[in-house]
C-alpha positions in Angstrom: -41.6 -6.0 11.2 -38.9 -6.5 13.8 -35.3 -7.1 13.2 -32.2 -6.9 15.4 -30.3 -3.6 14.9 -27.0 -5.3 14.4 -28.3 -7.5 11.6 -29.9 -4.6 9.7 -26.9 -2.4 10.3 -24.6 -5.1 8.8 -26.9 -5.5 5.7 -27.1 -1.8 5.2 -23.3 -1.5 5.3 -22.9 -4.3 2.8 -25.1 -2.3 0.3 -23.1 0.9 0.7 -20.9 0.5 -2.4 -23.8 0.1 -4.8 -25.7 3.1 -3.6 -25.2 5.9 -6.2 -23.9 9.3 -5.5 -26.0 12.4 -4.9 -26.4 13.1 -8.6 -28.1 9.7 -9.3 -30.4 9.7 -12.3 -33.2 8.3 -10.1 -33.4 9.7 -6.6 -35.3 6.5 -5.5 -31.9 4.7 -5.8 -30.8 6.3 -2.6 -33.1 3.9 -0.9 -32.8 0.1 -0.2 -35.7 -2.3 -0.9 -36.9 -4.7 1.8 -39.0 -7.5 0.3 -39.4 -11.3 0.5 -36.8 -12.0 3.2 -34.1 -9.8 1.4 -32.7 -6.3 1.4 -31.5 -5.0 -2.0 -30.0 -2.0 -3.7 -28.9 -1.0 -7.2 -27.2 1.7 -9.3 -28.9 0.3 -12.4 -25.6 -1.3 -13.5 -25.2 -3.7 -10.5 -27.9 -5.2 -8.3 -27.1 -6.6 -4.8 -29.4 -8.6 -2.6 -28.6 -9.7 0.9 -30.6 -12.3 2.7 -32.4 -10.9 5.8 -35.0 -13.6 6.9 -36.8 -11.2 9.2 -38.1 -9.1 6.3 -41.8 -9.9 6.0 -43.1 -6.6 4.6 -42.3 -4.5 1.5 -40.9 -1.0 1.9 -38.1 1.4 1.0 -35.6 2.7 3.6 -33.4 5.8 2.9 -29.9 4.3 3.0 -27.7 7.2 4.1 -30.0 8.5 6.9 -30.8 5.1 8.4 -27.2 3.8 8.2 -26.0 6.9 10.1 -28.8 6.5 12.7 -28.0 2.8 13.3 -24.4 3.6 14.2 -25.7 5.0 17.5 -28.3 2.4 18.4 -27.2 -0.6 20.4 -26.8 -3.6 18.2 -28.7 -5.9 20.6 -31.8 -3.7 20.4 -34.8 -4.9 18.4 -35.9 -2.4 15.7 -39.5 -2.2 14.8 -40.3 -1.0 11.2 -43.8 0.3 10.4 -45.1 1.7 7.1 -48.5 3.3 8.0 -48.6 6.5 6.0 -44.9 7.1 6.7 -41.8 5.0 7.4 -41.3 4.7 11.2 -38.4 3.0 13.0 -38.6 2.6 16.7 -36.5 0.9 19.4 -36.3 1.0 23.2 -35.5 4.6 24.0 -36.1 6.2 20.6 -37.7 6.4 17.2 -37.4 8.1 13.8 -39.7 8.7 10.9 -39.2 9.4 7.2 -41.4 10.3 4.2 -42.7 7.0 2.7 -41.6 6.2 -0.8 -43.7 3.6 -2.6 -41.8 0.4 -3.3 -43.2 0.2 -6.8 -41.1 3.3 -7.7 -37.9 1.2 -7.2 -36.5 -0.4 -10.4 -37.5 -4.0 -10.8 -34.6 -6.3 -10.1 -34.4 -8.7 -13.1 -35.3 -12.3 -12.7 -33.5 -14.2 -15.4 -32.9 -17.7 -16.5 -29.4 -19.2 -16.1 -27.7 -19.8 -19.4 -24.5 -21.5 -18.0 -23.0 -21.7 -14.6 -20.2 -23.1 -12.5 -18.7 -23.0 -9.0 -15.3 -21.4 -8.6 -12.7 -20.5 -5.9 -14.0 -17.1 -4.9 -10.7 -15.9 -3.4 -8.8 -16.7 -6.6 -11.5 -15.3 -9.0 -12.3 -12.0 -7.2 -8.7 -11.2 -6.2 -7.6 -11.7 -9.9 -10.5 -9.5 -11.1 -9.7 -6.8 -8.5 -6.0 -6.6 -9.7 -7.0 -6.6 -13.4 -9.5 -3.8 -12.8 -6.6 -1.4 -11.9 -5.3 -1.7 -15.5 -8.6 -1.0 -17.3 -9.0 2.0 -19.6 -11.1 5.0 -18.8 -11.4 5.9 -22.5 -15.1 5.3 -23.2 -14.4 5.4 -27.0 -12.9 1.9 -26.5 -15.5 0.2 -24.3 -14.0 -3.3 -24.6 -10.9 -2.0 -22.7 -13.1 -0.4 -20.0 -13.7 -3.6 -18.1 -12.1 -6.8 -16.8 -12.3 -9.6 -19.3 -13.0 -13.2 -18.4 -11.8 -15.3 -21.3 -13.1 -18.8 -21.9 -10.9 -21.9 -22.5 -9.6 -25.0 -20.8 -8.7 -22.6 -17.9 -10.2 -19.2 -17.2 -8.0 -16.2 -18.1 -8.6 -12.8 -16.4 -7.3 -9.7 -18.1 -7.4 -5.9 -17.9 -5.6 -3.5 -20.2 -5.7 0.2 -21.2 -3.5 0.1 -24.3 -0.3 0.9 -22.4 -0.4 -1.7 -19.6 -2.0 -5.1 -19.1 -2.6 -7.5 -16.2 -3.2 -11.2 -17.2 -3.7 -14.2 -15.0 -4.7 -17.8 -15.7 -6.9 -19.5 -13.1 -6.9 -23.2 -12.4 -10.6 -23.2 -13.0 -13.1 -23.4 -15.9 -16.5 -22.1 -16.8 -18.5 -23.3 -19.8 -18.5 -20.0 -21.7 -18.9 -19.6 -25.5 -17.6 -16.0 -25.5 -15.6 -13.6 -23.4 -17.3 -11.6 -20.6 -16.4 -8.0 -19.8 -17.2 -6.7 -16.3 -17.2 -3.0 -15.4 -14.5 -2.0 -12.9 -17.1 -0.4 -10.6 -18.9 -3.8 -10.4 -15.6 -5.5 -9.6 -15.1 -2.9 -6.8 -18.5 -3.8 -5.4 -17.8 -7.5 -5.6 -14.4 -7.1 -3.8 -16.1 -5.1 -1.0 -18.8 -7.6 -0.5 -16.3 -10.5 -0.5 -14.1 -8.8 2.1 -17.0 -7.9 4.4 -18.8 -11.3 4.4 -17.7 -14.6 5.8 -19.0 -18.2 5.3 -20.9 -20.0 7.9 -18.5 -21.9 10.2 -19.4 -25.0 12.1 -17.8 -25.4 15.6 -16.3 -28.8 14.6 -14.0 -27.4 11.9 -10.4 -27.5 12.9 -8.1 -24.4 12.9 -6.2 -25.8 10.0 -9.4 -26.3 8.1 -10.5 -22.8 8.7 -7.2 -21.4 7.4 -7.0 -23.5 4.3 -10.7 -23.5 3.4 -11.6 -22.3 -0.1 -14.6 -20.0 -0.2 -16.7 -20.8 -3.2 -18.7 -18.5 -5.4 -21.5 -19.7 -7.8 -21.0 -17.8 -11.1 -23.8 -17.8 -13.7 -24.2 -16.2 -17.1 -27.8 -15.2 -17.5 -29.9 -15.4 -20.7 -29.4 -12.2 -22.7 -32.0 -9.4 -22.4 -32.7 -6.3 -24.4 -30.2 -4.4 -22.3 -27.5 -7.0 -22.9 -25.8 -9.9 -21.0 -25.7 -10.2 -17.3 -23.5 -12.1 -14.9 -24.8 -13.3 -11.5 -22.6 -14.3 -8.6 -23.8 -15.9 -5.4 -21.8 -16.4 -2.1 -22.7 -16.6 1.5 -26.0 -14.7 1.8 -25.3 -12.3 -1.1 -26.4 -12.2 -4.7 -24.8 -9.8 -7.2 -26.2 -9.2 -10.7 -24.0 -7.2 -13.1 -24.7 -5.6 -16.5 -21.8 -6.7 -18.7 -20.0 -4.5 -21.2 -20.9 -5.6 -24.7 -18.2 -6.5 -27.3 -15.2 -8.7 -27.9 -11.9 -7.8 -26.2 -8.6 -8.1 -28.0 -6.5 -11.3 -27.9 -4.6 -10.3 -24.8 -2.7 -13.6 -24.5 -0.8 -13.1 -27.8 0.9 -10.1 -26.2 2.7 -12.3 -23.7 5.9 -13.6 -25.2 6.6 -17.3 -25.0 10.3 -16.6 -24.7 12.0 -13.6 -23.1 15.7 -13.0 -24.2 16.6 -11.0 -21.1 15.3 -11.8 -17.6 16.2 -9.6 -14.6 15.5 -10.5 -11.0 15.5 -7.9 -8.3 13.9 -6.8 -5.0 11.0 -4.4 -5.6 11.9 -2.3 -2.5 15.4 -1.6 -3.9 14.0 -0.5 -7.3 11.2 1.5 -5.7 13.6 3.5 -3.6 16.0 4.1 -6.5 13.1 5.4 -8.7 11.8 7.7 -6.0 15.2 9.3 -5.7 14.9 10.4 -9.3 11.2 11.1 -9.4 11.2 14.9 -9.3 13.5 15.0 -12.4 11.6 12.2 -14.2 8.2 13.9 -13.7 9.7 17.0 -15.3 10.6 15.0 -18.4 7.4 13.2 -19.4 7.6 10.7 -16.6 10.5 8.9 -18.2 12.8 6.7 -16.0 15.7 4.8 -17.6 16.8 1.4 -16.5 20.0 -0.1 -17.7 21.9 -3.1 -16.3 24.8 -5.4 -16.4 24.5 -9.0 -15.2 24.7 -7.9 -11.5 23.9 -4.2 -11.3 21.1 -1.9 -12.5 21.4 1.9 -12.9 18.2 3.9 -12.6 18.3 7.4 -14.1 16.3 10.4 -15.2 17.2 13.6 -16.9 15.6 16.9 -17.7 16.8 19.9 -19.6 15.5 22.1 -16.9 16.4 20.2 -13.7 19.5 18.2 -14.7 20.2 14.5 -14.1 20.1 11.9 -11.3 20.9 8.3 -11.1 21.3 5.4 -8.6 22.2 1.7 -8.6 20.9 -1.5 -7.1 21.9 -5.1 -7.2 20.2 -7.4 -9.7 20.6 -10.8 -11.3 20.3 -10.6 -15.1 20.8 -13.0 -18.0 22.2 -10.3 -20.3 23.0 -6.6 -20.1 20.2 -4.5 -21.6 18.2 -1.3 -21.1 14.7 0.0 -21.2 12.8 3.2 -20.5 9.4 3.1 -18.7 6.8 5.5 -17.4 7.7 6.1 -13.7 4.0 6.2 -12.6 3.3 2.7 -14.0 6.5 1.4 -12.4 5.8 2.8 -8.9 2.2 1.6 -9.1 3.3 -1.9 -9.9 6.0 -2.0 -7.2 3.9 -0.7 -4.4 3.5 -3.1 -1.5 5.3 -6.0 -3.1 7.8 -8.1 -1.2 10.2 -10.9 -2.1 11.6 -11.1 -5.6 10.2 -9.8 -8.9 11.3 -10.8 -12.4 11.3 -8.3 -15.3 11.4 -9.8 -18.8 12.6 -7.7 -21.8 12.2 -8.7 -25.4 13.5 -5.5 -26.9 12.3 -2.9 -29.4 8.7 -1.8 -28.9 7.7 -5.1 -27.3 6.1 -4.7 -23.8 8.1 -5.4 -20.7 6.8 -8.3 -18.6 6.7 -8.3 -14.8 6.1 -11.4 -12.7 5.7 -11.6 -8.9 4.8 -14.8 -7.1 1.2 -15.9 -7.9 0.1 -12.4 -9.0 -1.0 -11.7 -12.5 1.6 -11.2 -15.2 1.8 -7.4 -15.9 2.9 -6.0 -19.2 4.0 -2.4 -19.6 4.8 -0.7 -22.9 8.3 0.8 -23.1 9.0 4.5 -23.9 11.0 5.6 -26.9 14.0 7.7 -25.7 17.4 8.8 -26.8 20.1 7.1 -24.7 
């Protein structure tokens, strides 16, 4: 078999996120499978296939070794792959060989029937999932919180929560689902990587405006259930991703979002971030508590510790009513990072979560902390 080095190198790089670590349950998973015009890899939770039309034989290639090798072979070279007793790769000016691993040792990639499917805006869907995945729980005793939830309805809702924080976004799209889907964060990370490192076919006649405004589509399909549970398949460009879903029903996240917020505070995230960082050392010495109190035009950010004393600073805001709330400094800084423009903070009071909004980003809810003022 012959394939251009640049094409194989690109396909191998795309598969990198799904290659398991050194302690993989099955050592064979450190290989990629070439078969039927495709190259594939899996960690047994997520399967990824990339179209590579030149593939006309069946073999396994060690991912790490060959990926490293191909970095230093000119991309315009033709690579010859042979599997006669051992795996041999050769190009003009060099060759390499590896012990041959039989393809039948590689886990079978499931071939399933589609239960329901739809075509969605991939940028919107995958970006929302990527943000929600940052809010998922790592507590395996609550598996339904350990993944990104896709909630059915007239519009699709995407949510991630860990019991203390939640991200929630409604997409202007629909998918004919009869139950929620829960996607593992690692699979979302693989999806995001693939989405960022692939691009649609572009025809020369397309205008610059068309290229800028085009919506990349992704075909999403819920596959018929198997003994190992439900699976979700996504297809875009030359990539197919098959994901094992987390089983169970997530909580009703939407009911946590208040329909009315008594106090709304608008501010610039950079101002708040700097004020919080000034009191960070003291706050981290006191259970990570940062106190926010405000009038209609000024917010005071403070922290205090019996061992380290107190610190505070102010920033301009625009608020409906004076109020106050205490929050975990780590959650606040994580939310504020990289944001520009104006954010809105909504406070209902008591033990109700605090709501944050920023442009078209997901709504984020953060549980307040109980403190003595």
